[in-house]
N, C-alpha and C positions, 0 to 999 in steps of 0.2 A: 524539367519543368517549365510548363508554361509561364512567361513573364508576369501576366496579370495574376496568377495564381500565386506565384512567389511573393508578389507586392501585397496582396491580400493577407497572406500570412504574417509578413513583416509588419503590416499595419494592425493587425489584431494583436500581436507580441509586444509591439513599441508603443502603441498609442492606446488602442481600444482596452486591452486587459488592465494595465496599470491603473487606468481611470475608471474601471467597472465599480469598484466598491463606492467610490464618490458619486456616481451616476445613481447607484442603488440608493444611497443615503439621501441624496436631494430628489430623487424622481423626476430628473431632467438630464437629457442627453446634450451634450454642448453642440450648438450649432457647427462648431468647427469639425466635429466628427463627419457630418454630412457634407461640409464643404470639401474636406479631404476627399472622401470617396467620389464626389462630382468630379474634383479635379484630376483625379488618377483614373477616371473612365469607367467607374463601377455602375453608373447609371444607366449604362446603355448596354449592359451585358445579354440582355435578353433578344436585342435584335442585332447583335454582332453574329453574323453568319459563319466567322471564322472559328467561333468559340462553341465546343462541343458541350454536351452534357456532362461527362466527367470533370472538365474546367469548371463549367458553371456550378456545379455540385460541391468541389473543392473550395472555391471561393466562399459560397454560402456557410459551410461548415466552419472554415476558419473565422469568419467575422462572427459565427454565433459563440463560438469558443473565445472570442476577444470581450465582446459585449452584448449580451442578448437584446438588449433593449435598443441599442443602435441597429443591429442586423434585423430585428423584427420590424422596427418601422421602416427602414430602408427596403426592405424585401417586398412590402406592400406596393412599393412604386412601380415594380415590373409587371404586376397584372394589369396596370393601366396602360403601360407603355406597349407591352405586347398586343393588348385589345387595339389601341391606335395603329399599331403597325399592320394588323391584319385587316382593318376596317376598309369598306369600300367607300366610305365617306371622304372623299379627296380633299375637300377643303379642310376638313377637321385634321387629316393627316398632315397636310400642308401647314396647318396652325399650330400644331401641337408636338408631332414626333421629333423633330430635331432638337427642340427644346427639353423634351421629356429625356431623351437619350444623352443629352448633354449634362442634365442636372439642374439647368438653368431654371426649369419648372420640376417641382416634385409632386409626386402622385400618391394615393392611396386607392383602397378598394372597400367596397360595400357589396359583395355579392352573394356571401355566405347564406343570408337570409332567404334566396330564392332556392335553395337547394332542397332543402325538406319537402316530403310531400305536400304539406300546407305550407304555403310560403309565408313569410313574415312581412314581406314587400311585395305589394301588386301594383302594376302599372295598368292604365286603360288609356285607349286611343281617345283623343279629343281634336278638336279643329287645330291644325298647327304644330302638333307635339303629343306628349303624354303626360298624364297626371299620376304620380307615385304617392301611394298610402302606405303606412305600416310602420315597422321599425326595424332598424338594424341595430342589435343589441351591443356589438362590438365593433368599433372603427378604431384603427389606429392612425395616430399622426396629426390629430385636429392641433391647429395652431402652429403645425410644421410643414404641412404639405400645402400646395397650391390647388391641387385639382384632385377629384374624387371620381372614381368610377364606381356608379349607381345602378344596381341592377334591380329590376323588378319583372315579377311573372305576369303576362297577360295571357290567361288561359295556359296554352302548352307552348308558348312563346316565351323565350327571355328577351327583355329589352334592355339594353345596356346604354348609358348616357356618361359623358364627362360633364362634371358640374364644377362651379368653384367652391371651394372647401370652406365656405363661411355659412353662418346662419342667414337665413332669407325667409320670405313670406312662405309657411308650410314646412320650413326645414329648421329643427332646431337641435341642439346637442346637450347633454349632460354628462360632466365628466366622471369617471370611474374611478375608485380607489382600489388598487389591484396589490395582491400579496408579493408580488414581485413584478419586474419589468414595469415600474410605474412610469418611467422615461418613455415608455411608448406613447404617451399622451392618448390613450384609449378612451373613448367616449361611447355614449349611446345617443343613436341618432332617431328623431322622432319626424315622420312625414304624414302630413295631414294636407292632402290636396295640393303637393308640390309639383309646379309644372316645369316641364323640361321641353323647349321648342325642339323641332325636327332638325336643326342644324347643329344640336348637341348630341344627337343619337349616334352613335358609331356603329351600333350591331343588332340585328334581330336575329335569334337563332332559336330553333326546336329546343325544347327542354333536354330531349334526350342527348342530342349532339352536344348541348352545354355541359352537362353531367359527365358525358364520355370523353370529351376532347379537353377544352381548356381546364375544367375543374381536374381532371386526372394529371394533367402536368402541374398544375399549382398544387395538388397534394403531394406530388414526387419533391417538389422545392420545398414544400413545408416540413418534410421529413428530414431535411438537412439540419435544422436548429436542433432537435435532440440529439443528433449525432455529434454536432458541435461541442455541446455542452458535455457529453459523454467523454469526448475525446479531451477536454480541457480538463475534466475530472481525472481521467487517467494518467495525464502529465502530472498532476499535483499529487496524486497517490505516489508516482513514481519518486517524486523528489522527496516524499515522506519515507522513502526506504523500503517502499512494497513493491518493488519492480516485477514481481511474478503477478501479482494481481494487477497491475497496470498492463502488463502483456496479455492476459485473459481478456481484459476488457476491450483493448485494441483489437484482438481477434475478433470479438462479437460485433465491434462497430464495423470492421469490414463485410462480416457476414450480413448485417442489418442493412448496409449500403447495398449489396448485391440484391438484396430481396426488394427494396425499394425500385431499384432500376427494373427488376423483373416485374413490377407491378404496372410499368408503363406498357409492357407487351401484353401481359395477363391482368387487366384491370381489375378482375374479381379478386385478385391476390393483395391489392394496394392496401385495403384496411388491416389486413393482418400484417403486414410490413410495416405500416405506421405504428401499429400496436407494438411491435418488437422495438422499433426505436423509441417510442416514449417510455416504455418499460425499462429500457436498458439506460437511457438517460437519468431515471428516476433511483434506479438501484447502483448506478455508477456514482451520482452524489451522494447518496446514503453511505458508499464505501468509504468515500473521501471523509466524510465525518468521522468514521469509524478510525480511518488511518490517521487523522490528525489529532484526534483526542478531545478533551474537554475544550480547548480553544477554538475548536471548529464551531461551537453554537455561540460564540461571541459575536455581537453586532460588528459588522465591518470584515468578519472573515470569508474568504471566499467559500469555504466548505458550506456554510449555512445559506449563503446566497445561491450557491448553484444547486442546494436542495430545494430551495424556494421557485427557482427559476425551472427546475425539472417538473415541478409541481404545476406551475404555469402552463408547461408544455404538455402536461396530460390532458389539458382541454382546448388548448389554442388549436384552431383549425380542425377541431374533432368533429366526428360525425357520430350518430347512434350505434352504428356498426363498430366504431371504434372504441367508444364507451364500454360495448357489451365485451369487445376481444380484452380490454385491459382489466375490466373486472373478473373474468376468466383467468387472466394471466395472475392476477395478484391473489386470487382464490387458489392458486396452486402454491404460494408461498406461505399462506397464514395457515 
């Protein structure tokens, strides 16, 4: 087993999972969680050329099964790190890449709003840079992260910038209250004439390339969270004395993982793979409540928390085609 994978699993079991109920209760991830991940080298995994996709997936799944709020906040960092890594803006790379990869600077992303046919964030060229207008409905890590990847659509071009994650003229945030993973510190961002100078623009890319390349890879990584939750539910179901049920769920986790990997090759299949992963997490968490019994609906119990986290993952990083697929999948159950 890869050493980093083994370390991720140990951190998940020994640090994150024992604290997950308290994180859920308070709605706040201890900064020590992120400091530990930085110290152990987990903030640079997407620019580590020696680390393959299977190892990256294993790390993400392990951390999600330890504490979803910690993992979901931390995973946003990698979108910005990978973007800076691939940037042709050399001064920006020199300024930020090493700091991001080491976790001395921590990042988040706000790019989902440019993917729908009608974008929620637009960018327009002005002298010396771009002006961004619109809204980013869900941005995680506010108050935790230092930098934010901000994307806007300028016609058929996606403009990506790196900005400081603080309120500024034309940029405001509103905290959101979530049913689960409140520790992600998720906010609604409003953009009204927000100016970003050219030196903070790290990429301009055709829309089709954006949704077919970086977005597909991000979608694969986002599929790890449901499988991490499903695997944790299976472990707890086994501890409740239902080993056969746990074994069947683990087989489904492996199958769902293979489908997600296949979605990187056949990108048209990725939405269905994401549907299968999200539905499995929801069903696995429900099975855990059934296996646990009445204690499973008590505040503070892992079973009810995992049900709420699986609910969160039904819509996190979702797309219209994923929503349609989930409705079809649940329609077969009812």
